[in-house]
N, C-alpha and C positions, 0 to 999 in steps of 0.2 A: 701465202702456204700453196702449194704445188696441187693441183686437181690431176687425178691419174684414173686410171680405170682398174675395175675388177674382172678378171676374166673368168669366166666358166668354165671347169674343167670337171669331167665326170669321173676320173679316176682319182684324183686326190684333191680335193678341192681347197685345202687349209693345211698349214704347217703346223705340225705337232710337236709339243712341247716335251724336249728331253726332260723326263722324271725317271725320280728313281723309284723301283717298285720295291713296295715295302710289304712286308707280313701284315695279313688282314689282322687288323687292333679292334679289340672288344668296343662297341661306341661308349659305353658307360666310362672308358678311361679318358673321354673327351671331354667330360662336363666342363671342366674348367673354362675350356677355349668357346664355350657356347656365348651366344650376342646375348647379353642379358640388358644392353641399355640401348636407345634410340637413335638413330644416325638421321641424321637432316643433310640434303645436300640442297645447295645453293649454286646461281649461276647468276653474277652480276658484274658488268664490266665499265671501265672508266677509261678516261683518253692516255696517251703516254706521256710522261711525265717530263719537263724539260732538264739539261743535265749537262754537262760539260767536262772533259777530261783536267783536272787540276795538274797534274804531272806527267807528258809522256810517260810509257813504260821504262823501267829501268833495269839491266841485267844485274842480278845477285852473281848469277856464275853459272858455269855451264854444266851439264849431268849428260849422263849415258843413260840415266834410270828414269824410264817415259813412261811412267804408269804411278798414277795417283800419289804424286811427289808428297804429299802434305797426308797423308792418309787417305781412308776409305769413309769414316764418319765423322771427324772430328773437325776440327776448326784452328789450323798450324799458323793463322798471323793474326797474335794478340795485340792489341793496345796497352803501353805501360801506362800506369796513372802515376801522376809525377807525386813521388816518396816523399813523405811529412820531412826528412830530414836535409841535408846542405845539397843535396845533388838534386839535378834538373828533372831528370826522365824524362819521360812523354816521348820516349821513341816507340818503336815498332818492333817488336820482333816474331821470327818465324822459325820455325823447324820443319824437316823435310829430310826425305829419304834420297841420296843421291849416290852417283857411280861417277869416280873421277878419270875414267876412261872406259874405252868398249870392252865389256867382260870382266871390267873389275869388281872389287868385291862393294857389296851393297852396304852403305855404310850412313850414320844421323848427323846432320849437320847444321847449322842455325846459321841466322843472319840476323843484322840488328840497323837497321833503318831509322835516319833521324834529319830532320829539316832536310827532306827531299834528296838525301844522300846515304847510299850504301856504307855504312861505316864497317861493319864487319859480314864477311859469308863471301862464299861459303866455308863455315870454318867446324872443323869437326868437332864435337862435344868430347866423345869419348877416346883421346889422344892413344891409349894402350890397348885399345879393341882390336882381335884379331879375326873375328868370325864376323858374317852377315848381320847385319842391324835393320830390322823393320816394322811398320807398325808404329810410328812415332805418333803422338800426341803431347800436346802442350797446353798449359794454362800460367797466367799471371796472377800472382798475389797483389790483391789492391793495395793492400797496407805499404808493403814496401819496393813494389814494381819487380820483383824477381822473379824470374821464369822458373818453372817444374817443367823438365822433359821425363818422358816415360817410352820406353820403347821396347822389345822384346829379341833376342836371339835364339840360337838353339839352347844355350845356357840355364836362360829363364828371362824373367821381365826385369829391366833395369831402371833407376830415376838417377838423375843429379839435378844440381839445380845452379844457376848463375848468380855471384853473389854481388851481383849491382849495386846493393844497399851498403854493402861496406868500403867501394873504391868509386862507385859515380861513372862507371866505363862499365861495357859489357865484356866477359873473356874471361874471365874467375870462375869457371865453372869446378863444382865437386868430385872428388873421383867417384864414378859412379857405382851403386851398390844393387844386389840384389832384392827387389819387394816382391815378387812373386815366382812362383815356379815355372818351368819351363810348358809349352802349350796353351798359354793364355795370351791372347792379345790385349794390351792396355788402354784405357784411355783416362788421364787425370783430369781432376777438376779442386779446385780451391774454395771452399764452401763455408757455411757458418759453422761453427760450433757451440755444445751446450754450456763450455765451460767458459767464464769469463774472460774477456782479452784475446782469447785464442782464436784461432781459424782450424780448421779442419781439414786436413788433406785426405781426397777420396781418391783410391786408384782402381777403376773396373777392370776385371778381367775376365775377358770372353772367351773360354775354353768348348771341346767339340761337347761336351757333355753337360757342363754348368756355366753359371757366371758367378765370380767371388766377386767380391769387395774386401781390399784393404784400406783401414784408416788410421791415422794417427793425428792429435793435434799440438799446435807449436804456439806461441808466441813470436817468434822470431826464427826466420828460415834456419838460422845458423844451430836451432834446438836438433836441423835432423840432418847435421852434416855426416853422421856415421849412423848405422842401422844400429837399432837395438831391437831385437824381438817382443821384449818386454812392452815397449811402448805402442806397439802396432796391435790391431785388431782384424780379425779377418771372417767376414759371416758371408755367408752362401746365398744368391738372391732365390727367395722361395719360387715354386711352379716349375722353373726353365728346366730342371733335371728330370721329373716327370714329362712334359712335353717332347722334348728330345727323345724319350723313352718311348713314347706314342708316336713316333715318327711326326712331329710337327715341329716344323723349322720356323724360325723367328729372324723379322727383318727388322731390327730395332736399334736405335742410340739412347745413352743415358746422358740424365740433365741433374745437374745440381744448382740448388739457390746458394747463390753468397751470401745473403740475408737469413734467411730462414733455417727449419731443418728439413727441407722438401727434398729428396731427391728420386727419381724417378728414371724407369727403363720404359719407355715409347716406340712403337712400330704397328706392326701387324704381321701375320702368321699363316703360315702354309701346311696345309695338311697332304703330306706324301704318298697316301695310300690311291694309287689310280683307280681301286674298284670303286672308287665314289667320284661323281663329279667334282671337278678342281675345285670350287668354291666350297665345299663342304667342308664344316667343321673350321672354316678359317675366322680370322676376327681381327679389327683394330683393337689395340689396347693400351692401358697405362698401368703401368704395375709401380704402385707410389709408396713411399714410407714418407712419415713426418716427423720422425726421431731420430733425425742425424745419422739413417741407416741401421738405428739398433729397434728391436722390436717388430711388432707387427707391421706387414704391407697390405696395400689394398690391391684387389685385383678390378678394373673395369674394363669391359669390354663393350665391342658396337661391330654392327654388320659392315662388312667392308664393300658389299654387292651393290652394283647399281643394274637392276633388271630393264633392260630392252625390248621392244618390240623387233621381230624379225620381220624386215621391211617387204612386205608382199611374199613371206616364206621365200625369199629368194636366195637366202644361204641354206645349203642343204648337203648331209653327211654322205659317206661314200655309198649308202644304199637309195641314194636322191631322195631322202626323206627331210622336209624340212627342220630345222633346229627348232626346240620348244623351248628351249631354257639358257638364253643369250644374256650376258652380263659384263659389265667393266668389275672389276676388281680388282684391288691392290696387288701387285705383283711384283717381287724380289727387287725389292727398294733400297737403295744407298741414301741416307740421308743425315744430317743433325737434328737435335730434338731443341728447342727453346721454352721456355718457361714465362710469359711476359708477367707485369709487374699486378695483373689482375687475379692472377695464379691459374691461368688456363695455357695449354700445351698446344704446340702448332709443331708441322714438318709440312715437306713437301713430299709429294708422290705420284710415282709410276701406278697408273691405271691401264691395265690391257682387256681387252674383249675376247671373253671366253664364251666354250657352248658346254652342255654336258655332258658331250663326251671327252672333253679334257682337250680339245683343238683352241687355236687362240689364233688371232689376226694381228702381226707386229705392226702392221702399218697404220694401224688405226690404235696405237700406243698414244696414252695422252698422260699430261700433268694435272695433278689436282693439289690443293692446301686440305690437309685436314687438321682440323682443330679439335678440342676436347675441352668442352666446358665444363669448368671445375664444381661451380654452382648446379647447374643442373644435370651434370652425370652425362651429356649427351656428346655424342660425335657428330663434328658439322663437316661434310665435305663437299667442296667447292673446286669447279673449274677456275684453270689459272691458264692453261695454254695447250693447245688452241681451245677455242668454247664459241660459243654462238649462243643466240636466243632459241634455244630449240629444248623448251622444257625443262626439266630438271636438271638435265646433264648434257655435256658435248654429246652429238652425235655426228659420224663422218660423213652423213649423205642426209640430200634434203629431205624434207617430207612436205607432200608425197615425194617417194624416190624417184631419181633421173636416171634413164637412161642412154648410151649412146647408140648409135644405129644396128648396134651386133646387138644389142640387147643386154652389154653389158653394164652391171652398177655403177655411176660415177659417185666416188665419195672423195674425201682429203685424205691425202698421206698425211702423216704425223708420226715424229719417233722421236721422243724427251731422251736423247742419249746419244752420249759423242761418236759413238762408231756403227754405222750402219749394218749391223749384222744380228737378227734375231736370237742365235745362241749366245751372244754377247751381252745380252739386255741386262743380265744380273753382274755383269761386271764392269758394264761401263755407263751406267746411269747413275747418275747424282743430282740430288739437292741440296741447297747450302741457306740457311735462312736466319737472320737475325732480328731482334726487336730493341726499341727503346722507346717508352712512354707511349707505346699504343701505336708505334710506326714499325712496319713490317718490312724488310727486303725479303724477296728468296730470287735466288740465281741457279739456274741450273742451263745446259747443252743440248742444242737437238742435230740435227744430221739428217741426211738424207745419202741414196748413192752417188747424186751428182753432185754433191755439195760440202765444201769443208763445215766445219765444225761453226756453228753461230750460237754465242751465248745472250741468254736472255735475262733481264734484269726486271723485277717487277717488284709494285712499293703498293703500301696500304696504310693509308694515316688512320686507320680506324680499328685498330685491333684485327685487321684481317676480314673484315664483313663485305668490304670492296676491293677490289684491287685494280690498278692501272693496267692498262695496254705494256706489253714488254718494252724494255729499251733494247735494242737488237745491236749487239759488238760482233763485228765481223771483219774481216781483214781485207774484203771488197770494197766496202762503203765507209770504215772508216779509218781516214788518215794515219791515227796515231797506232793504228794497228797493220797499216800495210806492210806487205810480205812479211809477216808475221804465220804461224798456225798456233793460235793461242787455245790451249787446250788445259783442262784438270783446272778450273777455276777454284779459289776461295776467297770469301770474304771477311775480314777481320770480325771479331765478335762484339764490337761497337763502333758507333757514328759520332763524328763529331758536329755539333751546333754551329751553324755559321751568321745565323740571323735570318729575318723573313723567311723561316720554315725553308731554308735551305741547308740540305747536310752534306757533309762528307766521307765518303764511305772509303778503304782501302781495302785492296784486292791483290792476291798472289797467284800465278797463274803460270803454267809449262807452256814455251815455246817452242814447237818440236820444227826440227829442219826437215821432215819429212812426215804427212800424215800416216797416222796409224803408230800403235803402241808395238813394238818390238817385244817386250815382255810378253804380250799376248798372241805374238805371231801374226800382227797385221799391217806392219810396216817394217823396213830397213833400222839396221842397229846404226843408226846417226845422232842418235840423243837431242840434245835442243838446250834452252837457255833457262832458267829460273828466274821469273821476274816480279816487279813489284809496278804497281800505279795505283792511282786515286782519281774519284773520278764524284764532282758535286751535283746533287740532284734536288729537284726542289719538289715537297712533298704537297704544297698549296696548288694541286689539281682540281679542276672543275669537279663538284661532287656529280656522281651517276644519274640518271634519269630514274623514276620511279617504278622499280621494277616492273615489269609486264608480268600475267600471268605464267604460272609456272617458275617465277625465278624469285617469288616472295620470301624472306624467311618464314613468315607464317603464314605456309601454303594452306596448310590445316591446323587452324587453331580451336575450332570448336569441340568442346570436350567431349559432348553426345552425337553423333551424328543425325542430322537434320536433312541433311539432301541423298536419297536414295542412289542404286545405279538405275540409267535409264532403260526402258524396255518398250521395244525388243535391244537386244545388243550382241552382235551385230546387227544394221538397221539398213531397211533400203524400203521405202524411199523416206521415213518419218519416225520418230522414237518418241516417248512419251518419258518425260523427267517430274517425278515425283517429288516434294519435299513438305515440311511443317514447320508453322512457326510457334514457341512457345510462347510467344507475348508480342502484341502490335509491334510491329517496327518498318522501316523502310526496306524493302526490299530488291534486291537488283540479279538475276538472272543472265548470266553472258555465255558465249560460246567463243573460244579461242582456238587458234590452230596451236603445233608445238613450236612455232616461233614465237608466242607470246602476241599475236596479232588479232586485235575484234575481229570477230567474224558478224557477230548478230549481238543485238541485247533483245530478249526473249519478256524479259519482265522487269520494269521499271517503275514502282508507287508504293505506296504506302498502303500494309495490309492489316488485317487484325490477325489476333492467332486463331491458328487451323492448321489443316493440312490439305495441300493444294497440288495442281499438275499443270504441266504447261507441254507443249508440242512443239519439237521443230522439225520442221520439213526438208531439212538438206540444204538451205537457200544462205545466201548471206544477206546485208542489209540492204544490197542493190537488186534485192529479190532473183539473184543468179543461181545458180547449182553450182555447190562447191566440190570439190574433185571428191575421189574417195582417199580415205586416210583415217588416221586417230583425232580425234578433236576432243576439247577439254569443256566441261562446261561448270561454270564456278558460281555459287550462291551465296550471295552476300548479304548479311542482317548485320544494320548497324557497321559497326567496326571489325567485325568476323567474318571469316569467309571459309566455305570449304569448297574442295573442287575434286571433281571425278573424269575417267576417262572413258572414253565411248568411240566405237570404230563405225564409219561410214561404209558400205560396199555398195560399188554398181554392179 
C-alpha cells in the first residue's frame, strides 16, 4: 500500500461531493430509516491463503462493450448442477452484455464452458432482437440445470431460458417474452416455493420510484415456455416508494433462498438533502420477507457510520476551523448479497471518510464486510482491506499522527474502485461475495493514478468472523494475467470442493485492450475480451492470534457499566479511573494504544466487591512517558470486559 502526503490547502482543503440538492423534507417522514439496531465493528486479520490457477484464462469472445458486462449487482457466471435425467450437466453458464463492433448495438449474449473448453459463445439469446438490451441477470434451476436469463430494453423487461434438460446441450433458448414493463432493471432468482414439488421464479424489478417483484411457480421450466399473466403475481416491495419520495436513495441488492421462503433486499441508504450532515438519516438495512414474497415484510436498520477523531485537529474547513464530526460511512456501494446457511446476510461495502459539512476524502476510502446477524439482529462491520490494528476500525494515519518536514500529515492511500476518479466512485466500485458451508469469498478491485487495477480476493472459513489477507491478482506479478488488463471480475455462485480444505472458484472478467471504460469516457473505444478462468484456494490457513484490545468481538459486553469515564479527560500529567465490582473477582485494569499494544497494567489482583479508583500517570510499563494521543483503558472482571477512551495532552 502506497504512502502519500496530505497537503494543507487554505482555500480548498477537501473535495466536495457532487450531491443532488433536494427540497427540505420534514424529519418525521424519515422515521422508517432511523437506526434502531446496534452496529458492532471488528478488525481481525489472518495470513494470505495458498492458491494456484487451475486453468489459464480462456477467451470467450471479443466485445466493444467495456463497462460491467455481467451487470452491476448480480452474479453472471453460474455453475450448472447435474440434472437428474440422462444428461451430464455440470457445465458453467455465463450471461453478459456485449457489442460485436465499435458503435454496434448492445445485446445480451451467453457462453457455456465445459471441461475447460468454451463450447458456446458469445452467442445471442434473443435472435430476433432489434433494440438495445442491457442489465442482464442469470440464475440456474438446480433441479434441471436450466438457466433463466432476464434483461431490459426500451420496450420492457424480457425473459428467456435454455432448454438444456430437453436435449442435453446448450443453445435451445425459448423465444423471449416480456415479464415487466419498461423502466425497470431486472434480477432473476430461482427459489423455494410454498407448493409441494415446485420452485418459484422471482424477477425483481428496480425502478426509479419503486421496486416490484414478479413471481410464478413451476414444476418444469417448460411450464413457463410462454407468458400467461394469470400465472404470474406482482408485488411491490414496501417502504421503497416512501424513501424515494423523501429523497432517500438506496444502494442494495436482492437475495432469495433456494430452500426456504426467505427473500430480502440488503444494503444501505443515503439522504440527499445537503442541509443536513451527509451521514444524517442514513442506515444499513435488511428488508426481509419470510413467506415467499407474500404478506408482511420486516425492516431492520443499523448505524452505517464509524466516528473517528480528527487527528490533533489537523483537518479544517474553509474557515480554518477543525472539523468536529468525522466519520467513515457506507457510501454509494455496488454489491451482491449472500444469505449463509445460518440465516445471516453478508455483503462487501465501500466506506468513505466524511465530515459534518459533507466534504469527503476520496483517497481514504476503504472496503468493509457488513454482516447482519439474524439471531441477534445486529449489524457487524469489519475491515476487509486496507486494515491495521488501529482500534475499532482502520485509520489511514498512524496514532499518534506522523508528519513530513513540511508539516503535512502522512497517510495511506486507498481506493477500492476500478477507476481512480472520485466522481466515478459510485459507478466503478464493486464487491462480489459467495458463501458455502460457512466459507466466504469476497472479490473487489483497487486502483490508483499510477497503477492498473489490482484484483483482491479474500477468504473466511468461519462465516466472516475472520478474513485472510488478500490474494493479489494483477498483470505485473501474475504470469497467467501477463499482458492483460483484467477488469470487472465476477465470481461464480458456488465453489467446488477438491478435498483437504481446497476449493475451486470460477471467474469471469473483461480483459480490456486499453485501460479505462469508453462507455464512461475514461478510455478509447478499443473493446476487449470476455474471459473465463478458475483458481484453487486452500481454506486451511492458520487461525488469527487472539485479538488485541479494540479488535475483540466482545469489546463491551458488561450489561451495566462498571467502568467510569476517567477524570480529568483530557488530562496531563495524570488521570483517575474509577470502577466498581458487584462481586468479589479477579480484576485487571490495562492501558492500550490504538494499535492494540499493551502500554501498562495498572491493576492485576483479586478484589472484594466495592468501589475502587486507580491513577495513571501517563507512563508505560518501563516508566517512560508516552506520547500525546488517544489511549484505551480496559477493565476485565472474570471473563467480561469493558473499555473506554481517554486523551492525553501535553
